[in-house]
MIDO-804575 format. One record per residue (C-alpha): residue number from 1; residue in three letters; x, y, z. Coordinates in steps of 0.05 Angstrom, whole numbers. Layout:
# MIDO-804575
   num   residu       px       py       pz
   NUM      ALA        X        Y        Z
...
# end
This chain:
# MIDO-804575
   num   residu       px       py       pz
     1      MET     -834     1109      -53
     2      ARG     -823     1156     -112
     3      GLN     -852     1094     -157
     4      VAL     -904     1073     -118
     5      LEU     -932     1145     -123
     6      ALA     -920     1142     -190
     7      ARG     -967     1084     -209
     8      ARG    -1024     1144     -195
     9      GLU    -1034     1166     -265
    10      GLY    -1060     1234     -307
    11      ARG    -1084     1280     -272
    12      GLU    -1101     1243     -204
    13      LEU    -1022     1240     -197
    14      ALA    -1017     1317     -220
    15      THR    -1069     1329     -166
    16      LEU    -1015     1292     -110
    17      ASP     -950     1324     -133
    18      LEU     -998     1397     -128
    19      GLU    -1010     1376      -57
    20      PHE     -942     1356      -35
    21      LEU     -905     1419      -70
    22      ARG     -958     1465      -39
    23      ALA     -956     1432       25
    24      GLU     -925     1459       88
    25      SER     -881     1415      109
    26      PRO     -812     1416       73
    27      GLY     -815     1336       70
    28      ALA     -878     1335       29
    29      GLN     -851     1396      -14
    30      GLU     -794     1347      -31
    31      LEU     -832     1292      -55
    32      GLY     -876     1335      -97
    33      ALA     -797     1355     -130
    34      LEU     -792     1281     -135
    35      LEU     -857     1274     -178
    36      PHE     -852     1335     -217
    37      SER     -829     1306     -282
    38      SER     -874     1241     -281
    39      ALA     -936     1298     -265
    40      TYR     -918     1359     -311
    41      PRO     -958     1333     -368
    42      TYR    -1023     1335     -333
    43      ALA    -1021     1402     -303
    44      PRO     -967     1447     -336
    45      ALA     -978     1503     -317
    46      GLU    -1002     1496     -245
    47      LEU     -935     1459     -234
    48      ARG     -895     1502     -267
    49      ALA     -917     1554     -213
    50      ALA     -916     1506     -159
    51      LEU     -845     1492     -171
    52      GLY     -831     1563     -175
    53      ASP     -850     1574     -109
    54      ALA     -820     1510      -82
    55      ALA     -750     1540     -109
    56      GLN     -759     1595      -69
    57      SER     -774     1562        0
    58      GLU     -744     1592       66
    59      HIS     -726     1520       70
    60      TRP     -651     1508       33
    61      GLU     -672     1430       17
    62      VAL     -735     1453      -11
    63      ARG     -695     1501      -61
    64      GLU     -647     1449      -79
    65      TRP     -696     1396      -95
    66      ALA     -741     1438     -133
    67      ALA     -681     1468     -174
    68      GLY     -657     1386     -194
    69      ALA     -730     1382     -202
    70      LEU     -732     1431     -264
    71      GLY     -668     1402     -281
    72      GLU     -686     1325     -291
    73      ALA     -753     1359     -321
    74      LEU     -712     1393     -375
    75      SER     -695     1315     -409
    76      ALA     -760     1300     -409
    77      HIS     -797     1361     -423
    78      LEU     -747     1397     -456
    79      GLY     -786     1442     -511
    80      ASP     -838     1464     -458
    81      LEU     -788     1475     -403
    82      TRP     -739     1516     -441
    83      PRO     -777     1582     -436
    84      VAL     -785     1567     -364
    85      VAL     -705     1556     -341
    86      ARG     -701     1622     -380
    87      ALA     -757     1659     -351
    88      TRP     -716     1639     -284
    89      THR     -656     1670     -306
    90      LYS     -681     1734     -304
    91      SER     -729     1732     -251
    92      PRO     -726     1792     -202
    93      SER     -717     1734     -145
    94      ASP     -639     1710     -132
    95      ARG     -661     1642     -110
    96      LEU     -706     1629     -171
    97      ARG     -642     1647     -209
    98      ARG     -599     1605     -174
    99      ALA     -652     1543     -185
   100      ALA     -645     1567     -259
   101      VAL     -558     1553     -255
   102      LEU     -567     1488     -215
   103      ALA     -626     1456     -257
   104      LEU     -580     1479     -316
   105      MET     -531     1450     -292
   106      GLU     -560     1380     -277
   107      PHE     -583     1381     -345
   108      GLY     -519     1398     -372
   109      ARG     -492     1331     -342
   110      VAL     -538     1287     -384
   111      CYS     -559     1328     -444
   112      PRO     -538     1305     -517
   113      PRO     -472     1335     -526
   114      GLU     -486     1385     -577
   115      ASP     -538     1417     -527
   116      VAL     -480     1434     -476
   117      GLY     -460     1491     -522
   118      LYS     -534     1520     -507
   119      VAL     -530     1504     -431
   120      LEU     -462     1546     -432
   121      ASP     -499     1609     -473
   122      ILE     -547     1614     -420
   123      LEU     -501     1601     -359
   124      GLY     -448     1657     -396
   125      ASP     -507     1710     -393
   126      MET     -514     1702     -323
   127      LEU     -446     1719     -304
   128      GLY     -457     1785     -296
   129      ASP     -511     1769     -242
   130      PRO     -500     1817     -177
   131      SER     -523     1764     -130
   132      PRO     -468     1729      -91
   133      TYR     -526     1668      -78
   134      VAL     -522     1661     -157
   135      GLN     -451     1680     -167
   136      LYS     -427     1619     -113
   137      SER     -460     1574     -152
   138      LEU     -444     1594     -214
   139      ALA     -379     1599     -236
   140      PRO     -340     1556     -194
   141      PHE     -391     1507     -187
   142      ALA     -438     1497     -249
   143      ILE     -387     1508     -302
   144      GLY     -314     1506     -274
   145      SER     -331     1432     -238
   146      ALA     -393     1405     -274
   147      LEU     -390     1428     -350
   148      ALA     -316     1428     -348
   149      GLN     -317     1358     -329
   150      ARG     -372     1347     -379
   151      ASP     -339     1376     -437
   152      GLY     -281     1409     -420
   153      ALA     -263     1435     -496
   154      VAL     -333     1475     -505
   155      VAL     -320     1503     -438
   156      ALA     -252     1526     -458
   157      ALA     -276     1560     -517
   158      LYS     -331     1597     -483
   159      LEU     -276     1623     -426
   160      ARG     -240     1649     -486
   161      GLU     -296     1693     -499
   162      TRP     -322     1715     -438
   163      ALA     -249     1737     -410
   164      HIS     -262     1802     -460
   165      ARG     -326     1818     -437
   166      ASP     -328     1892     -416
   167      ASP     -346     1873     -347
   168      ASP     -309     1861     -284
   169      LEU     -359     1814     -254
   170      VAL     -361     1764     -315
   171      ARG     -281     1771     -315
   172      ALA     -280     1754     -243
   173      GLN     -327     1693     -261
   174      VAL     -287     1670     -311
   175      ALA     -236     1672     -254
   176      LEU     -266     1636     -205
   177      VAL     -281     1586     -262
   178      PHE     -216     1559     -244
   179      THR     -225     1551     -163
   180      ALA     -261     1482     -185
   181      LYS     -211     1426     -190
   182      PRO     -228     1405     -258
   183      ALA     -222     1470     -291
   184      ALA     -159     1489     -263
   185      ARG     -137     1426     -293
   186      MET     -149     1462     -363
   187      ALA     -110     1515     -338
   188      PRO      -40     1492     -374
   189      ARG      -81     1496     -447
   190      LEU     -118     1568     -428
   191      THR      -50     1611     -409
   192      ASP      -88     1660     -458
   193      VAL     -144     1669     -420
   194      LEU     -100     1674     -351
   195      ASP      -61     1722     -390
   196      ALA     -117     1766     -410
   197      LEU     -137     1767     -343
   198      SER      -79     1781     -300
   199      SER      -69     1846     -349
   200      ASP     -137     1870     -322
   201      PRO     -124     1928     -279
   202      SER     -193     1908     -230
   203      PRO     -185     1894     -162
   204      GLN     -249     1849     -164
   205      VAL     -216     1802     -216
   206      GLN     -141     1810     -196
   207      ARG     -177     1785     -124
   208      ALA     -206     1725     -156
   209      LEU     -157     1713     -203
   210      LYS     -111     1706     -144
   211      LYS     -153     1659     -113
   212      ALA     -160     1614     -181
   213      ARG      -81     1610     -187
   214      ARG      -86     1576     -116
   215      ALA     -128     1526     -141
   216      ILE      -89     1514     -204
   217      ALA      -24     1506     -162
   218      ASN      -55     1454     -118
   219      ALA      -81     1422     -177
   220      GLN      -18     1413     -207
   221      SER       15     1398     -142
   222      ASN      -37     1338     -135
   223      ALA      -44     1314     -210
# end
């Protein structure tokens, strides 16, 4: 279906994509997300706005597709869309901020190795995000799973930096990175990070660290 629709060219393709993204049907909006990267060059401003609306949809499936569409499109249109994803990270809408996290995660899986650190810098700036909806996708999912699996050395360096930030929520999020299996397997190489968190008197950090230690123990027992 995607290949058939993408045979339309130029503004015709962009018009079709806008119709899909602005439709009331979640299925049509998902098709719009699939076509976004191909159609983007022909109506960039309109499509950015439409995708942003889809990323805030009442339908969770549409939100997921919209986030994935931005992540895919970053690979093809990085120079143009990088400011967009940065803007989404600072949006008042936690749905947009979460979409930015998922987009960066998807881009981080396939981006050139030299860009992994750039992706992590933005995600690191979001570690203090107060929204549980954002937090659940950020530390354990985007960083601890996807990016730790992609480039553990870069993630390790960032964790050492973030563990010393003067923010309880950030340090708790650092601990929660280890609840994902790829990051939990890195724990023997990051005892300095875990020691720093262990000495933190914050109850929030200690609760997160307790979850992390359970995940690390499970990862080691199943190694």
